[in-house]
C-alpha positions in Angstrom: 21.6 0.8 23.0 20.4 0.8 19.8 16.5 -0.7 19.1 17.0 -2.8 15.6 14.5 -5.8 13.8 16.6 -8.6 12.9 15.1 -10.6 10.0 16.7 -13.5 7.8 17.7 -13.6 3.7 19.2 -16.0 1.6 20.4 -18.0 4.9 21.4 -15.1 6.4 20.6 -13.2 8.8 20.0 -8.9 8.9 19.8 -6.6 10.9 17.6 -3.3 10.2 18.0 0.3 12.9 15.4 1.6 13.9 16.4 5.1 13.8 15.2 7.2 17.1 17.9 6.8 19.6 17.9 5.4 22.5 15.6 2.6 22.9 14.0 4.6 26.3 13.5 7.3 24.0 10.1 8.1 22.9 10.1 8.1 19.3 12.3 5.2 19.2 9.7 3.4 21.7 6.3 4.1 19.0 8.3 3.6 15.6 8.5 -0.2 17.3 5.1 -0.8 17.9 4.9 -0.1 15.1 7.3 -2.6 13.3 5.3 -5.5 15.6 2.5 -4.6 14.2 3.2 -4.5 10.9 4.6 -8.0 12.5 1.1 -8.8 13.4 -0.6 -8.2 10.7 1.4 -10.3 8.2 3.6 -8.1 7.0 6.6 -9.6 5.0 10.3 -8.8 6.7 11.2 -7.1 3.2 8.3 -4.9 3.6 9.8 -4.2 7.6 13.2 -3.4 7.0 12.0 -1.2 3.5 9.8 1.5 5.5 12.5 1.1 8.5 14.6 2.3 5.7 12.0 5.3 5.0 12.5 6.5 8.5 16.1 7.3 7.8 15.8 8.8 4.2 13.4 11.4 6.1 16.1 13.9 6.8 
């Protein structure tokens, strides 16, 4: 099972997969914590989705 971030944009539900492997991997869990922290401080869905996409670009 993979971690993902879901949000609504223009009436549609969008999903962005959080890279890092299985939900039990340390990397995936630490990234999920980062996403939750951004949500807690009021970051927009677009800001969070962009942060997640940047993780995918670091190959």
